[in-house]
C-alpha positions as a printed NumPy array, in Angstrom:
array([[ -0.189,  -0.116,   0.047],
       [  1.583,   3.601,  -0.605],
       [  0.468,   6.785,   0.936],
       [  1.083,   9.755,  -1.521],
       [  0.988,  13.492,  -0.967],
       [  1.426,  16.227,  -3.454],
       [  2.053,  13.273,  -6.075],
       [  5.108,  12.253,  -3.813],
       [  5.076,   8.853,  -2.524],
       [  5.292,   9.841,   1.762],
       [  4.924,   6.356,   2.8  ],
       [  4.476,   2.485,   2.467],
       [  3.606,  -0.83 ,   4.075],
       [  2.335,  -4.035,   3.152],
       [  0.821,  -7.532,   4.773],
       [  3.059, -10.702,   4.092],
       [  1.257, -14.01 ,   3.913],
       [  2.733, -16.857,   5.807],
       [  1.707, -20.443,   5.77 ],
       [  0.705, -19.684,   9.81 ],
       [ -0.047, -15.841,   9.884],
       [ -0.194, -12.673,   8.02 ],
       [  2.595, -10.242,   9.073],
       [  2.335,  -6.614,   8.713],
       [  5.415,  -5.423,   7.467],
       [  7.928,  -2.864,   5.569],
       [  6.051,   0.272,   7.196],
       [  7.863,   3.535,   6.721],
       [  7.004,   6.881,   6.276],
       [  9.406,   9.52 ,   4.569],
       [ 10.78 ,  11.761,   7.718],
       [  8.905,  15.047,   6.734],
       [  5.693,  13.406,   7.145],
       [  6.289,  11.609,  10.31 ],
       [  3.87 ,  12.511,  13.236],
       [  1.357,  13.663,  10.87 ],
       [ -0.69 ,  10.267,  10.67 ],
       [  0.417,   8.764,   7.309],
       [  1.669,   5.618,   9.321],
       [ -1.851,   5.366,  11.491],
       [ -3.292,   5.851,   7.948],
       [ -1.304,   2.923,   6.443],
       [ -1.673,   0.763,   9.466],
       [ -5.452,   1.191,   9.487],
       [ -6.041,   0.352,   5.694],
       [ -3.771,  -2.509,   5.677],
       [ -5.298,  -4.252,   8.911],
       [ -8.903,  -3.56 ,   7.324],
       [ -7.508,  -5.406,   4.092],
       [ -6.215,  -8.364,   6.244],
       [ -8.268,  -8.836,   8.928],
       [ -6.866, -10.509,  12.193],
       [ -4.835, -11.845,  13.998],
       [ -2.221,  -9.916,  12.038],
       [  1.591, -10.049,  13.564],
       [  4.338,  -7.635,  13.101],
       [  8.173,  -7.627,  13.68 ],
       [  9.905,  -4.464,  14.928],
       [ 13.076,  -3.527,  16.836],
       [ 12.605,  -3.171,  20.313],
       [ 12.758,   0.835,  19.971],
       [  9.45 ,   0.501,  18.134],
       [  7.192,  -1.594,  20.313],
       [  5.746,   1.691,  22.089],
       [  4.571,   2.649,  18.868],
       [  2.527,  -0.478,  17.671],
       [  1.269,  -0.87 ,  21.159],
       [ -0.664,   2.156,  20.378],
       [ -2.407,   0.372,  17.959],
       [ -3.361,  -2.35 ,  19.852],
       [ -0.806,  -4.831,  19.598],
       [  1.013,  -6.917,  21.935],
       [  4.369,  -8.635,  22.426],
       [  4.396, -12.246,  21.936],
       [  6.094, -14.758,  23.784],
       [  8.967, -16.522,  22.309],
       [  6.969, -19.871,  22.461],
       [  3.826, -18.462,  20.732],
       [  5.541, -17.223,  17.683],
       [  3.81 , -18.614,  14.464],
       [  6.286, -21.392,  12.823],
       [  7.942, -19.657,   9.779],
       [  7.817, -15.694,  10.952],
       [ 11.413, -15.474,  12.498],
       [ 14.564, -17.246,  11.556],
       [ 15.535, -19.885,  13.884],
       [ 16.149, -18.443,  17.41 ],
       [ 20.343, -19.266,  17.14 ],
       [ 20.544, -16.885,  14.058],
       [ 18.21 , -13.772,  16.184],
       [ 20.828, -14.854,  19.023],
       [ 23.975, -14.363,  16.692],
       [ 22.452, -11.102,  14.99 ],
       [ 22.046,  -9.964,  18.445],
       [ 25.199, -10.503,  19.775],
       [ 27.237,  -9.576,  16.763],
       [ 25.132,  -6.228,  15.516],
       [ 22.848,  -5.435,  18.562],
       [ 19.938,  -6.219,  16.765],
       [ 16.833,  -7.18 ,  18.856],
       [ 13.472,  -7.564,  17.843],
       [ 10.115,  -7.976,  19.247],
       [  6.666, -10.201,  17.457],
       [  3.617,  -8.758,  18.055],
       [  0.291,  -9.4  ,  17.481],
       [ -3.018,  -7.79 ,  17.524],
       [ -6.207, -10.276,  17.587],
       [ -9.293,  -7.626,  17.18 ]])
């Protein structure tokens, strides 16, 4: 899904279909348009199209943002199969690059 203003792309987002779940992903808003509701509008439109439950992965620094829309962090044991790479890869990324992610879900 693409958000436009003045004939320019100002935001994008998508829903990826996995074998066991749907994932909200690739949500990006141009810095000059952040804080103006573009991300919220994209999320609402994508949710309306995809339905629930809807999962997402985000950096830990973005958890509070998605909580505003009703998403909750999922326990590692409850992450749908195929949504994340194997746990050992995630641990390696965290150790080598400091990359830490949360998986979240909105059920309705």
